[in-house]
C-alpha positions as CSV (number, residue, x, y, z in Angstrom):
1,M,0.0,0.0,0.0
2,S,1.3,3.4,-0.8
3,A,2.1,6.0,1.8
4,G,-0.2,8.5,0.1
5,M,0.3,12.1,-0.6
6,R,0.6,14.6,2.1
7,F,0.2,18.4,1.8
8,P,2.3,20.3,4.3
9,V,-0.5,22.4,5.8
10,E,1.5,23.7,8.7
11,A,4.5,24.6,6.5
12,V,2.2,26.5,4.2
13,R,0.7,28.4,7.2
14,Q,4.2,29.3,8.4
15,H,5.1,30.5,5.0
16,A,2.0,32.6,4.8
17,T,2.9,34.1,8.1
18,A,6.4,34.9,6.8
19,V,5.0,36.4,3.6
20,G,2.5,38.5,5.6
21,E,5.4,39.8,7.8
22,V,7.3,40.8,4.7
23,A,4.2,42.6,3.4
24,E,4.0,44.6,6.7
25,Q,7.7,45.5,6.4
26,M,7.2,46.7,2.9
27,A,4.2,48.7,4.0
28,V,6.4,50.4,6.5
29,A,9.0,51.2,3.8
30,R,6.2,52.5,1.6
31,S,5.1,54.9,4.4
32,A,8.7,56.0,4.9
33,V,9.1,56.8,1.2
34,R,5.9,59.0,1.3
35,E,7.2,60.9,4.4
36,V,10.7,61.5,3.2
37,G,11.1,64.5,0.9
38,M,13.4,67.4,0.3
39,D,12.4,70.8,-1.0
40,R,14.3,72.4,-3.8
41,Q,16.4,74.4,-1.4
42,A,18.0,71.3,-0.1
43,Y,19.8,70.7,-3.3
44,G,21.5,74.1,-3.4
45,E,21.8,76.5,-6.3
46,I,23.9,74.3,-8.6
47,C,21.7,71.2,-8.3
48,Q,18.2,72.8,-8.7
49,F,17.6,70.5,-11.7
50,L,17.8,67.4,-9.5
51,P,14.2,67.4,-8.1
52,G,12.8,67.4,-11.6
53,L,14.8,64.4,-12.4
54,L,14.3,62.5,-9.1
55,E,10.5,63.1,-8.6
56,P,9.5,60.7,-11.4
57,L,11.9,58.1,-10.0
58,F,10.5,58.4,-6.5
59,G,7.0,58.3,-7.9
60,G,7.8,55.1,-9.7
61,A,9.4,53.6,-6.5
62,V,6.2,54.3,-4.6
63,E,4.1,52.6,-7.3
64,V,6.5,49.5,-7.2
65,L,6.2,49.4,-3.4
66,N,2.4,49.6,-3.7
67,G,2.3,46.7,-6.1
68,A,4.7,44.7,-3.9
69,V,2.7,45.2,-0.7
70,D,-0.5,44.3,-2.5
71,A,1.0,41.2,-4.1
72,L,2.6,40.0,-0.9
73,S,-0.6,40.6,1.1
74,E,-2.7,38.7,-1.5
75,T,-0.2,35.9,-1.7
76,A,-0.2,35.5,2.1
77,H,-4.0,35.4,2.1
78,K,-4.2,32.9,-0.7
79,L,-1.7,30.6,1.1
80,R,-3.8,30.7,4.2
81,V,-7.0,29.9,2.2
82,T,-5.3,27.1,0.4
83,A,-4.1,25.5,3.6
84,A,-7.5,25.8,5.2
85,T,-9.3,24.4,2.1
86,I,-7.0,21.4,1.7
87,E,-7.2,20.7,5.4
88,A,-11.0,20.8,5.4
89,A,-11.0,18.6,2.3
90,D,-8.8,16.0,4.0
91,V,-11.0,16.0,7.1
92,D,-14.1,15.5,4.9
93,S,-12.4,12.7,2.9
94,A,-11.2,10.9,6.0
95,R,-14.7,11.1,7.5
96,G,-16.2,9.7,4.3
97,L,-13.7,6.8,4.2
98,T,-14.3,6.0,7.8
99,E,-18.0,5.9,7.3
100,A,-17.7,3.8,4.2
101,G,-15.5,1.3,6.0
102,R,-18.1,0.7,8.7
103,G,-20.5,-0.5,6.1
104,P,-24.3,0.2,6.0
105,E,-26.2,0.8,9.2
106,P,-28.4,-2.1,10.2
107,L,-32.1,-1.6,9.5
108,L,-34.4,-1.8,12.5
């Protein structure tokens, strides 16, 4: 008889937790990017052109961080849902097999 196939539910849950923590850390980084800024005076007279060059770059960085936070959060959620769904399916299948092994209930 084969050993069967096992889905590592607990490992998937742990991975979902780790992914969720990374999403939270990325959200903190995103917040920091939004808060950090320098006005044109910070660059001095010679480098007045820099803000115009850097603003699109910073805007793009915020968009990338937004996408990363969303993707990581969604991935963590889907991992949790997958683990719960497979665990529930395993419980239901085991119950069905146990009941089938008992045979039919005697008629009274």
